[in-house]
C-alpha positions as CSV (number, residue, x, y, z in Angstrom):
1,M,3.5,20.5,-31.0
2,D,2.4,22.9,-33.7
3,D,0.9,26.3,-33.3
4,L,-2.5,25.8,-34.9
5,H,-3.4,28.3,-37.6
6,P,-7.0,28.4,-39.0
7,R,-5.7,28.9,-42.6
8,R,-3.3,26.1,-42.5
9,A,-3.5,22.4,-42.2
10,W,-2.0,20.3,-39.5
11,H,1.4,18.9,-40.2
12,P,1.4,15.0,-40.4
13,L,3.3,14.7,-37.1
14,T,0.8,16.9,-35.4
15,A,-2.2,14.9,-36.8
16,A,-0.7,11.6,-35.9
17,F,0.3,12.6,-32.4
18,V,-3.1,14.1,-31.7
19,A,-4.9,11.0,-33.0
20,T,-2.7,8.7,-31.0
21,L,-3.0,10.7,-27.8
22,L,-6.8,10.8,-28.1
23,A,-6.7,7.0,-28.6
24,Q,-4.6,6.5,-25.6
25,V,-6.9,8.5,-23.3
26,A,-9.9,6.7,-24.7
27,G,-8.2,3.4,-24.1
28,L,-7.4,4.4,-20.5
29,F,-11.1,4.9,-19.8
30,A,-12.1,1.6,-21.5
31,H,-9.3,-0.1,-19.5
32,Y,-10.1,1.2,-16.0
33,F,-13.9,1.0,-16.4
34,G,-13.7,-2.5,-17.9
35,T,-14.7,-5.8,-16.6
36,D,-13.2,-9.3,-17.0
37,D,-14.7,-12.2,-18.9
38,G,-16.7,-13.0,-15.8
39,G,-18.3,-9.5,-15.7
40,H,-16.3,-8.5,-12.7
41,R,-14.6,-5.1,-12.4
42,V,-10.9,-5.2,-13.0
43,F,-10.2,-2.1,-11.0
44,S,-11.8,-0.8,-7.9
45,S,-13.1,2.8,-8.3
46,P,-11.5,3.6,-11.7
47,L,-11.4,7.4,-11.3
48,N,-8.8,7.0,-8.6
49,M,-6.3,5.6,-11.1
50,L,-7.6,7.7,-14.1
51,M,-6.7,10.9,-12.1
52,I,-3.1,9.7,-12.2
53,A,-2.9,7.8,-15.5
54,V,-4.4,10.4,-17.8
55,P,-2.0,13.2,-16.7
56,L,0.9,10.8,-17.0
57,Y,0.0,9.7,-20.5
58,V,-0.7,13.2,-21.7
59,S,2.5,14.6,-20.1
60,W,4.8,12.0,-21.6
61,W,3.2,12.2,-25.0
62,F,3.5,15.9,-25.2
63,L,7.2,15.5,-24.1
64,I,7.7,13.0,-26.9
65,A,6.0,15.4,-29.4
66,A,8.3,18.2,-28.2
67,A,11.3,16.0,-28.8
68,F,10.3,15.2,-32.4
69,A,9.5,18.9,-33.0
70,V,13.0,19.9,-31.8
71,L,14.6,17.2,-34.0
72,W,12.6,18.3,-37.0
73,M,13.7,21.9,-36.6
74,A,17.3,21.2,-35.6
75,V,18.2,18.9,-38.4
76,P,16.6,20.2,-41.6
77,R,18.2,17.6,-43.9
78,L,16.5,14.8,-41.8
79,R,13.0,16.2,-41.7
80,A,11.6,13.5,-43.9
81,A,13.2,10.8,-41.7
82,V,12.0,12.5,-38.5
83,T,8.5,12.7,-39.8
84,A,8.5,9.1,-41.0
85,T,9.9,7.9,-37.6
86,G,7.3,9.9,-35.7
87,L,4.5,8.5,-37.8
88,A,5.8,5.0,-37.4
89,L,6.0,5.5,-33.6
90,A,2.5,6.9,-33.4
91,F,0.9,4.2,-35.5
92,A,2.8,1.4,-33.6
93,L,1.6,2.7,-30.3
94,L,-1.9,2.8,-31.6
95,W,-1.8,-1.0,-31.4
96,L,0.8,-1.7,-28.8
97,V,-0.8,0.4,-26.1
98,P,-4.1,-1.5,-26.4
99,A,-2.1,-4.7,-26.3
100,D,-0.5,-3.6,-23.0
101,F,-4.0,-2.9,-21.7
102,A,-5.2,-6.3,-22.7
103,M,-2.2,-7.9,-20.9
104,Q,-3.1,-5.9,-17.7
105,H,-6.8,-6.6,-18.1
106,F,-6.7,-10.4,-18.4
107,R,-3.4,-11.4,-16.9
108,G,-2.5,-8.5,-14.5
109,E,0.9,-8.1,-16.3
110,R,2.5,-5.5,-18.6
111,L,3.6,-6.1,-22.1
112,T,7.4,-6.0,-22.1
113,L,10.1,-5.8,-24.7
114,A,11.4,-9.1,-23.4
115,Q,8.0,-10.8,-24.2
116,M,7.9,-9.2,-27.6
117,R,11.5,-10.3,-28.3
118,D,11.1,-13.8,-27.0
119,Y,7.6,-14.7,-28.1
120,G,6.7,-12.1,-30.8
121,L,2.9,-11.9,-31.5
122,S,2.4,-15.2,-29.6
123,A,2.7,-13.1,-26.4
124,L,-0.6,-11.6,-27.3
125,F,-2.3,-14.4,-29.2
126,N,-1.7,-17.3,-26.8
127,S,-4.7,-18.8,-25.0
128,D,-4.0,-17.0,-21.7
129,V,-4.6,-13.6,-23.3
130,A,-6.6,-14.3,-26.5
131,G,-9.0,-16.8,-24.9
132,P,-10.5,-14.4,-22.3
133,V,-10.5,-11.6,-24.9
134,L,-12.5,-13.6,-27.3
135,R,-14.9,-14.8,-24.6
136,H,-15.6,-11.1,-23.8
137,P,-17.1,-9.6,-27.0
138,W,-17.2,-6.0,-26.0
139,Y,-13.4,-5.9,-25.2
140,P,-12.1,-6.7,-28.7
141,A,-14.7,-4.4,-30.2
142,V,-13.6,-1.5,-28.0
143,T,-9.9,-2.3,-28.2
144,L,-9.9,-2.5,-32.0
145,G,-12.5,0.3,-32.4
146,I,-10.4,3.0,-30.6
147,P,-7.3,2.7,-32.8
148,L,-9.4,2.4,-35.9
149,A,-11.2,5.6,-35.0
150,A,-7.9,7.2,-34.5
151,L,-6.7,6.1,-37.9
152,L,-10.0,7.5,-39.4
153,L,-9.3,10.8,-37.6
154,F,-5.8,10.9,-39.0
155,A,-7.0,10.1,-42.5
156,W,-9.6,12.8,-42.3
157,L,-7.0,15.4,-41.2
158,W,-4.7,14.2,-43.9
159,R,-7.4,14.5,-46.5
160,A,-8.4,18.0,-45.2
161,A,-4.7,19.0,-45.6
162,R,-4.6,18.3,-49.3
163,G,-3.8,21.4,-51.3
164,R,-3.2,23.4,-48.2
165,L,0.0,24.6,-46.6
166,A,0.9,22.6,-43.5
167,H,1.8,24.4,-40.4
168,P,5.3,23.0,-39.5
169,P,6.7,22.2,-36.1
170,S,8.1,25.3,-34.4
171,W,10.2,26.2,-31.4
172,R,7.2,27.9,-29.9
173,G,5.1,24.8,-30.3
174,A,7.9,22.7,-28.8
175,G,8.1,25.0,-25.8
176,A,4.4,25.0,-25.3
177,S,4.4,21.2,-25.4
178,V,7.0,21.1,-22.7
179,V,5.0,23.5,-20.6
180,I,1.8,21.4,-21.0
181,A,3.8,18.2,-20.2
182,A,5.1,19.8,-17.0
183,A,1.7,21.1,-16.0
184,C,0.1,17.7,-16.5
185,Y,2.9,15.8,-14.7
186,A,3.1,18.1,-11.6
187,P,-0.2,16.9,-10.0
188,T,1.0,13.3,-10.2
189,M,3.9,14.2,-7.9
190,F,1.4,14.2,-5.1
191,A,0.4,10.6,-5.8
192,Y,2.1,7.7,-4.2
193,Y,5.2,6.7,-6.2
194,H,4.0,3.2,-6.7
195,Q,0.8,4.4,-8.2
196,R,2.8,6.4,-10.7
197,D,4.7,3.2,-11.5
198,M,1.5,1.3,-12.0
199,A,0.1,3.9,-14.4
200,Q,3.3,4.5,-16.4
201,P,2.7,4.6,-20.1
202,P,4.1,1.5,-21.8
203,E,6.4,3.5,-24.1
204,V,8.1,4.9,-21.0
205,D,8.4,1.4,-19.5
206,W,9.9,0.2,-22.8
207,A,12.4,3.1,-23.0
208,L,13.5,2.4,-19.4
209,Q,14.0,-1.3,-20.3
210,L,16.4,-0.1,-23.1
211,L,18.6,1.8,-20.7
212,P,21.9,0.2,-19.8
213,R,21.6,-2.0,-16.8
214,A,24.0,-2.7,-14.0
215,P,26.6,-5.2,-15.3
216,A,25.8,-8.8,-14.4
217,P,27.9,-10.1,-11.5
218,A,30.8,-12.2,-12.4
219,P,30.2,-16.0,-12.1
220,A,32.2,-16.2,-8.9
221,Q,30.3,-13.2,-7.4
222,E,27.0,-14.7,-8.4
223,A,28.0,-18.0,-6.9
224,A,29.1,-16.4,-3.6
225,S,25.9,-14.4,-3.3
226,R,23.8,-17.4,-4.1
227,S,25.6,-19.5,-1.5
228,E,25.3,-16.8,1.1
229,L,21.5,-16.5,0.8
230,R,21.0,-20.2,0.5
231,G,23.0,-20.7,3.7
232,F,21.0,-18.1,5.5
233,L,17.7,-19.8,4.5
234,D,19.0,-23.3,5.2
235,P,21.5,-23.1,8.0
236,R,21.6,-26.9,8.4
237,G,22.4,-27.4,4.7
238,T,19.7,-30.1,4.3
239,A,17.8,-28.5,1.4
240,T,18.1,-29.8,-2.2
241,W,18.5,-26.8,-4.5
242,L,17.1,-27.5,-7.9
243,S,18.4,-24.8,-10.2
244,D,21.1,-22.1,-10.4
245,S,19.1,-20.1,-12.9
246,F,16.3,-20.0,-10.3
247,P,18.6,-20.3,-7.3
248,L,16.0,-20.4,-4.5
249,I,13.8,-23.2,-5.8
250,R,14.3,-26.2,-3.5
251,S,12.7,-29.6,-2.9
252,G,9.8,-29.7,-0.6
253,G,11.5,-31.9,2.1
254,G,13.3,-30.7,5.2
255,A,12.5,-30.3,8.9
256,G,8.8,-31.0,9.5
257,A,8.4,-32.3,6.0
258,A,4.8,-32.7,5.0
259,P,3.1,-36.0,5.7
260,V,0.7,-37.8,3.3
261,V,-2.7,-36.2,3.8
262,E,-6.0,-37.7,2.8
263,R,-8.1,-35.4,0.7
264,S,-11.0,-35.8,3.0
265,D,-8.8,-34.6,5.9
266,L,-7.7,-31.3,4.3
267,P,-8.6,-28.5,6.7
268,D,-10.5,-25.3,6.0
269,I,-8.2,-22.4,6.6
270,V,-9.4,-18.8,7.5
271,V,-6.6,-16.2,7.8
272,F,-7.7,-12.9,9.3
273,V,-5.2,-10.2,8.3
274,V,-6.0,-7.3,10.7
275,E,-4.9,-3.9,9.5
276,S,-2.2,-2.4,11.7
277,L,-2.5,-5.1,14.4
278,R,-0.1,-4.1,17.1
279,G,1.5,-7.0,19.0
280,R,2.0,-4.6,22.0
281,D,-1.7,-4.0,22.4
282,V,-3.4,-7.4,21.9
283,G,-4.4,-9.1,25.1
284,Y,-2.6,-12.3,24.2
285,G,0.7,-10.6,23.5
286,L,3.9,-10.3,25.4
287,Y,2.5,-7.8,27.8
288,P,-1.1,-8.7,28.7
289,P,-3.1,-5.8,30.1
290,A,-4.8,-5.8,33.5
291,P,-7.8,-8.1,33.9
292,G,-10.8,-6.6,32.1
293,A,-8.7,-4.0,30.3
294,S,-7.9,-6.0,27.2
295,P,-9.3,-4.6,23.9
296,T,-9.4,-8.1,22.4
297,P,-11.5,-10.3,24.8
298,R,-12.8,-12.7,22.0
299,L,-9.3,-13.2,20.6
300,D,-7.9,-13.7,24.1
301,A,-10.4,-16.5,24.7
302,L,-9.4,-18.0,21.4
303,A,-5.7,-17.7,22.2
304,R,-6.2,-19.8,25.3
305,E,-7.1,-22.7,23.0
306,S,-4.5,-21.8,20.4
307,V,-0.8,-21.7,19.7
308,V,0.3,-18.1,20.2
309,F,3.4,-16.5,18.7
310,P,3.9,-13.2,20.6
311,R,7.3,-12.5,18.9
312,Y,5.8,-12.7,15.4
313,I,6.6,-9.8,13.1
314,A,5.5,-8.7,9.6
315,N,8.2,-9.0,6.9
316,G,7.6,-5.4,5.9
317,E,5.3,-2.5,5.8
318,P,3.0,-1.0,4.5
319,T,0.2,-3.3,3.4
320,P,1.3,-4.4,-0.1
321,R,4.4,-5.9,1.6
322,G,2.2,-7.8,4.0
323,F,0.0,-9.1,1.1
324,I,3.0,-10.5,-0.8
325,T,4.9,-12.0,2.1
326,I,1.7,-13.7,3.5
327,N,0.6,-15.1,0.2
328,T,3.9,-16.1,-1.3
329,G,6.3,-16.8,1.6
330,V,9.1,-14.7,0.1
331,W,10.6,-11.3,1.1
332,E,9.7,-8.1,-0.5
333,H,11.9,-6.0,-2.8
334,R,14.4,-3.8,-1.1
335,S,12.7,-0.6,-2.1
336,G,9.8,-1.1,-4.4
337,F,6.5,-3.0,-4.0
338,I,6.3,-6.3,-5.9
339,T,2.6,-5.8,-6.5
340,A,3.0,-2.4,-8.2
341,D,6.5,-2.4,-9.6
342,F,7.0,-6.0,-10.7
343,P,3.6,-7.1,-12.1
344,N,5.2,-9.6,-14.5
345,L,7.2,-11.4,-11.8
346,Q,6.3,-15.1,-11.6
347,L,5.6,-16.2,-8.1
348,D,4.2,-19.2,-6.4
349,A,1.4,-18.5,-3.9
350,L,-0.5,-20.2,-1.2
351,P,-3.9,-19.9,-2.9
352,N,-2.4,-21.3,-6.1
353,R,-1.1,-24.3,-4.3
354,L,-4.4,-24.8,-2.4
355,R,-6.5,-24.7,-5.6
356,K,-4.3,-27.5,-7.0
357,H,-5.3,-29.5,-3.9
358,G,-9.0,-29.0,-4.5
359,Y,-9.6,-25.9,-2.3
360,H,-12.0,-23.1,-3.1
361,T,-10.2,-19.8,-2.4
362,I,-11.7,-16.5,-1.4
363,A,-10.1,-13.1,-0.7
364,L,-11.9,-10.1,0.9
365,W,-10.8,-6.6,1.6
366,G,-12.0,-3.7,3.6
367,A,-9.7,-1.2,1.8
368,N,-9.1,-0.5,-1.9
369,P,-7.1,-3.5,-3.3
370,S,-6.4,-1.5,-6.6
371,F,-4.6,1.2,-4.6
372,D,-1.3,-0.8,-4.7
373,N,-2.3,-3.4,-7.4
374,E,-3.1,-6.2,-4.9
375,L,-6.3,-6.9,-6.9
376,A,-4.4,-7.8,-10.1
377,W,-2.5,-10.5,-8.2
378,A,-5.5,-11.7,-6.3
379,R,-7.4,-12.2,-9.5
380,R,-4.6,-14.6,-10.6
381,W,-4.6,-16.6,-7.4
382,Y,-8.1,-16.6,-5.9
383,D,-11.4,-18.1,-7.1
384,E,-13.4,-15.2,-5.6
385,V,-12.4,-11.7,-4.8
386,D,-14.7,-9.5,-2.7
387,F,-14.0,-5.8,-2.3
388,E,-16.7,-3.6,-3.8
389,L,-18.8,-1.1,-2.0
390,P,-21.7,0.3,-4.1
391,G,-20.8,3.9,-3.2
392,N,-17.4,3.5,-4.6
393,G,-18.5,2.8,-8.2
394,L,-16.5,5.6,-9.7
395,F,-14.3,7.0,-7.0
396,Y,-13.0,5.4,-3.8
397,F,-14.9,7.5,-1.2
398,H,-15.2,5.0,1.6
399,T,-13.4,2.0,3.0
400,R,-15.6,-1.0,3.7
401,P,-16.5,-1.3,7.4
402,D,-15.2,-4.4,9.2
403,T,-18.8,-5.2,10.0
404,L,-19.6,-5.4,6.3
405,V,-16.4,-7.3,5.5
406,M,-17.4,-10.0,8.0
407,D,-21.0,-10.0,6.6
408,H,-19.6,-10.7,3.2
409,L,-17.3,-13.4,4.5
410,L,-20.3,-15.1,6.2
411,Q,-22.4,-14.9,3.0
412,R,-19.6,-16.4,0.9
413,L,-19.0,-19.2,3.4
414,R,-22.7,-20.1,3.6
415,A,-22.9,-20.1,-0.2
416,H,-19.9,-22.3,-0.4
417,D,-21.3,-24.7,2.2
418,A,-24.5,-25.0,0.3
419,A,-22.9,-25.6,-3.1
420,A,-19.9,-27.8,-2.1
421,P,-20.0,-28.7,1.6
422,E,-17.2,-31.3,1.3
423,Q,-14.8,-29.0,-0.6
424,P,-12.1,-27.4,1.7
425,V,-12.0,-23.6,1.6
426,F,-9.3,-21.0,2.2
427,A,-10.2,-17.5,3.0
428,Y,-7.9,-14.5,3.1
429,V,-9.7,-11.7,5.1
430,S,-8.0,-8.3,5.0
431,T,-9.7,-5.7,7.3
432,N,-9.3,-2.0,7.5
433,G,-11.1,-0.6,10.5
434,T,-7.8,-0.3,12.6
435,H,-6.1,1.9,10.0
436,T,-4.9,5.3,10.9
437,P,-6.3,7.8,12.0
438,Y,-8.1,5.1,14.1
439,Q,-11.7,6.3,13.8
440,P,-14.0,3.7,15.5
441,E,-16.6,2.4,13.1
442,D,-19.1,1.9,15.9
443,G,-19.1,5.5,17.0
444,S,-17.5,4.8,20.3
445,A,-14.9,7.6,20.1
446,Q,-14.9,10.0,23.0
447,P,-13.8,13.7,23.0
448,G,-10.2,14.0,23.9
449,D,-9.3,10.5,22.8
450,G,-5.7,10.3,21.7
451,P,-4.4,7.9,19.0
452,A,-3.8,5.0,21.5
453,A,-7.4,5.3,23.0
454,R,-8.9,5.5,19.5
455,Y,-6.9,2.5,18.4
456,A,-8.0,0.5,21.4
457,R,-11.6,1.2,20.5
458,C,-11.0,0.2,16.9
459,L,-9.3,-3.0,18.0
460,R,-12.2,-3.9,20.3
461,H,-14.6,-3.5,17.4
462,I,-12.7,-5.8,15.1
463,D,-12.3,-8.2,17.9
464,G,-16.1,-8.4,18.2
465,Q,-16.5,-8.8,14.4
466,I,-14.0,-11.7,14.2
467,G,-15.9,-13.2,17.2
468,R,-19.0,-13.2,15.0
469,V,-17.2,-15.3,12.4
470,L,-15.8,-17.6,15.0
471,D,-19.3,-18.3,16.3
472,F,-20.4,-19.2,12.8
473,L,-17.4,-21.4,12.2
474,Q,-18.4,-23.5,15.2
475,T,-21.8,-24.2,13.6
476,R,-20.4,-25.6,10.3
477,R,-20.1,-29.3,9.7
478,R,-16.4,-28.9,9.1
479,A,-15.9,-27.0,12.4
480,A,-13.6,-29.7,13.9
481,N,-11.4,-29.5,10.8
482,T,-11.0,-25.7,10.6
483,I,-7.8,-23.7,11.2
484,V,-8.0,-20.0,12.1
485,V,-5.0,-17.8,11.8
486,V,-5.0,-14.2,13.2
487,I,-2.2,-11.9,12.2
488,G,-1.7,-8.3,11.2
489,D,-0.5,-7.0,7.8
490,H,1.9,-4.9,9.8
491,G,1.8,-2.6,12.9
492,D,1.7,1.2,13.3
493,R,2.4,3.9,15.8
494,T,-0.1,5.3,18.2
495,D,1.2,7.5,21.1
496,E,4.7,6.3,21.4
497,S,7.7,8.4,20.5
498,Y,10.8,7.0,18.9
499,D,14.4,7.9,19.1
500,E,15.4,9.4,15.8
501,R,17.9,6.6,15.2
502,F,15.0,4.2,14.9
503,R,12.5,6.4,13.0
504,G,11.5,5.1,9.6
505,L,13.2,1.7,10.2
506,P,11.1,-1.5,10.7
507,N,10.8,-0.9,14.4
508,D,8.4,-2.6,16.8
509,A,5.6,-0.1,16.2
510,A,5.8,-0.7,12.4
511,V,6.1,-4.5,12.2
512,W,5.4,-6.2,15.5
513,T,2.0,-7.9,15.1
514,A,1.9,-11.2,17.1
515,A,0.0,-14.2,15.8
516,L,-2.3,-17.0,16.9
517,V,-3.2,-20.3,15.2
518,H,-6.2,-22.2,16.3
519,G,-7.0,-25.6,14.9
520,P,-7.1,-29.4,15.5
521,A,-4.3,-30.9,17.6
522,R,-3.2,-33.1,14.7
523,F,-2.2,-29.9,12.8
524,V,-1.0,-27.5,15.5
525,G,-0.6,-29.6,18.7
526,A,-1.7,-28.5,22.2
527,P,-2.5,-24.9,23.1
528,R,0.7,-23.1,24.2
529,R,2.8,-20.0,23.8
530,E,5.9,-20.2,21.6
531,Q,8.6,-17.6,22.4
532,F,10.7,-18.1,19.3
533,T,11.1,-15.6,16.4
534,A,8.5,-15.9,13.6
535,S,7.1,-13.9,10.7
536,H,4.7,-13.9,7.7
537,V,6.9,-16.0,5.5
538,D,6.7,-18.9,7.9
539,L,3.0,-19.4,6.9
540,F,3.8,-20.8,3.5
541,P,5.8,-23.9,4.7
542,T,3.4,-24.3,7.6
543,V,0.4,-24.5,5.3
544,M,2.3,-26.8,2.9
545,R,2.7,-29.3,5.8
546,W,-1.0,-29.0,6.7
547,I,-2.1,-30.0,3.2
548,G,0.7,-32.6,2.6
549,D,2.4,-30.6,-0.3
550,T,5.9,-31.8,-0.9
551,A,6.4,-30.2,-4.3
552,P,9.3,-27.9,-5.1
553,R,9.0,-24.4,-3.6
554,V,10.6,-21.0,-2.9
555,T,10.1,-20.0,0.7
556,F,12.1,-17.8,3.0
557,G,10.3,-19.2,6.1
558,Q,10.2,-22.2,8.3
559,D,7.3,-24.4,9.4
560,L,6.0,-22.8,12.6
561,F,5.4,-26.3,14.0
562,A,8.6,-28.0,12.9
563,P,11.1,-29.2,15.6
564,I,13.6,-26.4,14.8
565,P,15.9,-25.0,17.6
566,E,15.0,-21.4,18.6
567,H,18.5,-20.1,17.7
568,E,18.0,-21.3,14.1
569,R,14.8,-19.3,13.7
570,V,15.1,-15.9,12.2
571,A,12.8,-13.1,10.8
572,V,13.7,-10.4,8.4
573,S,11.6,-7.2,7.8
574,I,12.1,-4.8,4.9
575,N,10.9,-1.2,4.3
576,S,12.1,1.6,2.2
577,R,14.6,3.0,4.7
578,G,16.2,-0.2,6.1
579,Y,16.0,-3.7,7.3
580,R,15.5,-5.7,10.5
581,L,16.9,-9.1,11.6
582,D,15.4,-10.9,14.6
583,R,17.3,-13.8,16.1
584,D,17.3,-15.6,19.4
585,G,15.6,-12.7,21.4
586,Y,17.5,-9.8,19.8
587,T,16.9,-7.4,17.0
588,L,19.3,-5.8,14.5
589,L,18.2,-2.7,12.7
590,V,20.2,-1.7,9.6
591,D,20.0,1.6,7.6
592,R,19.9,0.5,4.0
593,G,21.9,3.5,2.8
594,D,24.6,3.2,5.6
595,P,24.9,-0.4,6.8
596,A,27.5,0.8,9.3
597,H,24.5,2.5,11.0
598,A,23.3,-0.7,12.7
599,L,21.7,-0.9,16.1
600,A,21.2,-4.1,18.2
601,F,19.0,-4.5,21.3
602,P,16.8,-7.0,23.1
603,S,13.6,-7.6,21.0
604,F,10.3,-6.1,22.0
605,P,11.2,-4.0,25.1
606,R,8.4,-2.5,27.1
607,G,9.8,1.0,26.5
608,Q,12.4,2.5,24.2
609,P,14.9,0.1,22.7
610,A,18.2,0.2,24.5
611,P,21.1,-0.5,22.1
612,V,23.8,-2.8,23.3
613,P,27.2,-3.8,21.9
614,L,27.1,-6.5,19.2
615,S,29.3,-8.6,21.5
616,Q,26.3,-9.0,23.9
617,T,24.0,-10.2,21.1
618,P,23.9,-13.3,18.8
619,F,24.9,-11.0,15.9
620,A,28.4,-11.0,14.4
621,P,30.2,-7.7,13.5
622,D,29.5,-8.3,9.8
623,D,25.9,-9.4,10.1
624,A,24.5,-6.0,9.0
625,Q,26.6,-5.9,5.8
626,R,25.7,-9.5,5.1
627,L,22.0,-8.8,5.6
628,V,22.2,-6.0,3.1
629,G,24.0,-8.2,0.6
630,R,21.4,-10.9,0.9
631,I,18.6,-8.5,0.3
632,E,20.4,-6.9,-2.6
633,Y,20.9,-10.3,-4.2
634,W,17.3,-11.1,-3.7
635,A,16.2,-7.8,-5.2
636,G,18.3,-8.6,-8.3
637,L,16.5,-12.0,-8.7
638,I,13.2,-10.1,-8.5
639,Q,14.3,-7.6,-11.2
640,Q,15.6,-10.5,-13.4
641,D,12.4,-12.6,-12.9
642,R,14.5,-15.4,-11.6
643,V,12.3,-16.4,-8.7
644,W,9.9,-19.1,-9.8
645,R,8.6,-21.1,-12.8
646,D,5.6,-23.3,-12.7
647,R,7.4,-26.2,-14.4
648,F,9.0,-26.9,-11.1
649,D,5.6,-27.5,-9.4
650,G,5.4,-31.3,-9.5
651,A,2.5,-33.3,-8.2
652,S,2.2,-33.5,-4.4
653,R,2.0,-36.7,-2.5
654,L,-1.7,-36.9,-2.1
655,R,-3.7,-40.1,-2.1
C-alpha cells in the first residue's frame, strides 16, 4: 500500500483498497454476530471465529494490495490498466463478499464461481436466499449499508484528492503491505486448519477454484473406479444404481428392504452421541468389568434389554467426522472435513428424510457446534438446534455440562409432547462431558487420578444423566414406540500406550465405541449381543427400514437388523493419517501415504494389537491398495459434488 503523506492525497488504488477492506471487516462483524430469519444466532460465540477471520481477511487483502503496487511500479506503461483493474476488483468485492456472507448466513454455503457461472444473479436472488433475506429486515439494510458506506468513503477521499498530488504506490509501501500481511496471518497458523478453511476470504476461494485441477480420469478409469466402489458397497450385486453422473445413488431396495409402515406406527428415535465413548470401557462391551466396577450401570441395565453391538466403530475421528457419518450414512473425505471444507456439497441426511415422513427433529450439543461448522449443516437439516450457553454470548468460554444438555432435551421433549403429542420426534444428542482432559463435571475427581480414572468418573456421570432421560421416556405416552440408540462420536486414548506403527491411525482407542439399540421388538427383535462388524454408516439404512422409506439413497452402510452374513459386513474408518477396514473379526490399518505400510491383526484385542500375516486373515494382498483407491475415488466425488441430488428423492411407500 502507499506511504501516507499529510500533504498528498491518497492514490485511487489506496483509497479503493482501504474502503473495501473496512467494508469487509465490518461485514465480518455483521455476519458473525447476525441471526437468522427466526432470530436465532447463526454462529455460536462469534468472537471465536472473528479472531481467525479478521486477520485472514486483512492479511490476504494487504497481499493483494502489495501485488497491485508491484505491478503498478514494474510496468509503467500499464499503470492506467493496473489502476482500473484494481478499482474494478475492489468495487466488485464490495458486493460479492456480502453476497457470500448472505449465502453462508441463510443457506450455510459459500458463493462459488460455478454458481455464478451456471446461475448468474439467480444464485443470489432465488427464493432460498432472497426469501429469508427479505423476511429479515435488518440484514439487507446492513448488507447494503456497509458497501454503500464504503463507496461514500471512497467518493469523499476522491473528492478530497482533487487538485492535490496523489501519493503513488511505492516499493516501500508494497514491502510494508507484505510485512503487515505476514504479521496478520501468523497468528492464524495456531488455529485448526479447518477453521482457517471455514474463514477463508471468498476471493481466495475463487482464486483457488481457478487453479488447474487434476485431469479428469479417462472414461475407462472412471468406470473401473466406479465399479470397484459399487462392488465393495454391494458385494451381492443386487443394488440398482440409478446414475453414472452420481454413481452411488441406488434404489432403496435390497436386503432387509423397508416394509410399508403406517404413519401412526412411526417410532420416536433418540440418538445419544456420547463424546469419546470408549467401547473398551463400557460395561456392556466386549470385556465387561468385574461386578460392581462398571462405570455405566444404567446403560448396562438398558443393554440387557437391547441389541448390543460391541464391535461397532466410528467411521472416523474427530467429532465432525462422526457428525457427518451418523447423519448421512456416507464416509468422510480422505483428509478434510466435509462440514468445514465442503459446505456446498449436497448430501442426503437422516433428519431430512425423517422430516419428510412427518417427524419433528431436534439437535442438541454440549460443545461448540460452530467450531467445525456442524451448526451450519444442522440448521439445514433440523427443526430445532440447541447449543447456547448464556456465558458464551461473545466468546466460547465454557462447554455445556451434560446435566444441562439433558435438562434442555427434557424441556424440548416436554414442549413437543404438549404441542404435538402424536407427532414422532427424532433427537440427536451430542454430549461433551467425556472429552479430554476428562474433568468430571460432578466434582468427583480425586488427587492422583490418571486419565483412565478421570475418564471413568466422567463416564459414570454421563451414564447417570442419560439414565434421567431414560426414566422420563418411560413416562411418555409413546414410551412403547420409542427407540433409543447409544453410540460415541469416536473414541480416545486414556492410559494406554501404542506401538508407533499404529499411532495416528484409526486404532481401537480412536474409533472403537460400541453401540446399543433399545426399542420395540417389531423394529429390533429380541435382546441379544451381535458379534459382527458395524459402524456409524449402518444407522442410515437401519432407520430407513424403521420408517418404511424405500426412496433412492446414497449409503455406505448396511441395515443392522438385515439378514446379512457376518463375512459380508465391513466397516471403514478414515482419519488424516490413514484408513481402517474391519471384516470378519480382523482389522487392516493402512497408512494413506504409504499403502504398503499395512498391518492386519485380530480386531479389538485386550492388549496391544499383534500383527499377523495377511494369509491368516480374510484380507487379500491387494486389499490395502484397493481400500486407498476406493477412498480416493470417493474423495473425488465429494470434490466434484457428485454425491446426491434431491431430484432422486421420490415418494416413499407410506400409507
